[in-house]
PAKEGU-815993 format. One line per field, with one value per residue (C-alpha): x, z, y; residue number from 1; residue in three letters. Coordinates in nm, 3 decimals, padded with zeros to 5 digits, m for minus. Each point is the difference from the previous one (the first is absolute). Layout:
N
X = [X|...]
Z = [Z|...]
Y = [Y|...]
i = [NUM|...]
aa = [ala|...]
END
This chain:
118
X = [00.000|00.299|00.107|m00.354|00.013|00.351|m00.088|m00.326|00.131|00.312|m00.224|m00.225|00.297|00.150|m00.331|m00.058|00.359|m00.018|m00.366|m00.074|m00.354|m00.101|m00.342|m00.052|00.006|00.354|m00.117|m00.224|00.259|00.275|m00.235|m00.091|00.367|00.073|m00.304|00.039|00.365|m00.091|m00.273|00.229|00.277|m00.239|m00.156|00.334|00.120|m00.315|00.050|00.360|m00.132|m00.168|00.252|m00.169|00.004|00.358|00.162|m00.258|00.030|00.188|m00.262|m00.277|00.158|00.025|m00.375|m00.043|00.180|m00.252|m00.293|00.132|00.021|m00.357|m00.130|00.188|m00.157|m00.350|00.030|00.160|m00.155|m00.202|00.265|00.330|m00.077|m00.268|00.260|00.106|00.361|00.189|00.259|00.351|m00.069|m00.312|00.184|00.283|m00.249|m00.146|00.319|00.221|m00.240|m00.075|00.368|00.070|m00.282|00.080|00.364|m00.102|m00.243|00.266|00.243|m00.242|m00.099|00.366|00.051|m00.298|00.120|00.360|m00.118|m00.179|00.302|00.227]
Z = [00.000|00.058|m00.360|m00.111|00.180|m00.125|m00.360|00.005|00.157|m00.220|m00.305|00.128|00.063|m00.342|m00.178|00.183|m00.066|m00.372|m00.042|m00.165|m00.030|00.066|m00.130|00.250|00.379|00.122|00.353|m00.123|m00.228|00.262|00.266|m00.228|m00.050|00.373|00.118|m00.266|00.096|00.369|m00.057|m00.208|00.262|00.288|m00.182|m00.093|00.359|00.112|m00.262|00.116|00.334|m00.176|m00.046|m00.309|m00.182|00.084|m00.306|m00.226|00.119|m00.308|m00.224|00.210|m00.034|m00.381|m00.076|00.243|m00.249|m00.268|00.240|00.116|m00.361|m00.072|00.314|m00.089|m00.345|00.139|00.271|m00.219|m00.337|m00.008|00.142|m00.146|m00.287|m00.151|m00.075|m00.365|00.061|00.327|00.028|00.109|00.342|00.038|m00.109|00.245|00.281|m00.064|m00.072|00.282|00.285|m00.172|m00.004|00.349|00.157|m00.214|00.113|00.365|m00.046|m00.158|00.278|00.268|m00.196|m00.039|00.374|00.074|m00.237|00.125|00.359|m00.089|m00.180|00.303]
Y = [00.000|00.227|m00.058|00.088|00.336|00.078|m00.085|00.190|00.319|m00.004|m00.030|00.276|00.228|m00.071|00.061|00.328|00.111|m00.076|00.109|m00.334|m00.126|m00.358|m00.103|m00.280|m00.019|m00.073|m00.072|m00.283|m00.160|00.019|m00.133|m00.291|m00.093|00.027|m00.195|m00.270|m00.051|m00.009|m00.256|m00.220|00.012|m00.071|m00.294|m00.152|00.045|m00.183|m00.273|m00.042|m00.127|m00.293|m00.282|m00.145|00.339|00.099|m00.165|00.165|00.363|00.116|m00.154|00.151|00.346|m00.003|00.013|00.290|00.225|m00.091|00.041|00.338|00.115|m00.109|00.170|00.320|m00.005|m00.057|00.266|00.269|m00.080|00.319|00.234|m00.125|m00.237|00.224|00.266|m00.008|00.092|00.023|00.275|m00.089|00.149|m00.212|m00.313|00.062|00.064|m00.345|m00.195|00.130|m00.091|m00.332|m00.096|00.134|m00.199|m00.304|00.020|00.025|m00.287|m00.223|00.092|m00.119|m00.312|m00.096|00.050|m00.225|m00.273|00.015|m00.027|m00.323|m00.146|00.051]
i = [1|2|3|4|5|6|7|8|9|10|11|12|13|14|15|16|17|18|19|20|21|22|23|24|25|26|27|28|29|30|31|32|33|34|35|36|37|38|39|40|41|42|43|44|45|46|47|48|49|50|51|52|53|54|55|56|57|58|59|60|61|62|63|64|65|66|67|68|69|70|71|72|73|74|75|76|77|78|79|80|81|82|83|84|85|86|87|88|89|90|91|92|93|94|95|96|97|98|99|100|101|102|103|104|105|106|107|108|109|110|111|112|113|114|115|116|117|118]
aa = [met|val|leu|phe|leu|ile|val|his|phe|phe|gln|asp|tyr|phe|leu|asn|tyr|ser|asn|ala|ile|ile|arg|phe|asn|leu|trp|asp|thr|asn|leu|phe|phe|ala|val|ala|ser|leu|ile|ile|cys|val|his|leu|lys|phe|phe|ser|thr|met|lys|asn|leu|gln|pro|gln|leu|gly|phe|ile|tyr|leu|pro|thr|leu|phe|ile|lys|gly|ile|leu|phe|phe|ile|met|phe|lys|ser|ser|val|phe|asn|leu|asp|val|leu|ser|thr|thr|glu|arg|leu|asn|leu|ile|ile|pro|leu|phe|leu|phe|leu|gly|leu|glu|val|tyr|phe|ile|val|lys|ile|ile|arg|lys|ile|asp|val]
END
């Protein structure tokens, strides 16, 4: 959640400083990435406590990326995917939080899986 606040307020500061306009709600998209990553990490931590699922955690994680993409499309179809062309600023304000939260998510998943292997 700290990363969510840092990312959002950095984006807000940058957009105000450069007078850029974003045609979708940054708070909602950033919140989606943060909550989705949190849910995935919590579920995989829970699954790691089940002995029969421990060897399959990596395979359980892979479909979550696909599911997260589908949910993002469904939730933001009217606000992001209805736009004909995204400006470079808009693209960066979607891609950067996506990769930051994905990186944090992978970091925690790797920690969970390594803890099991030890």
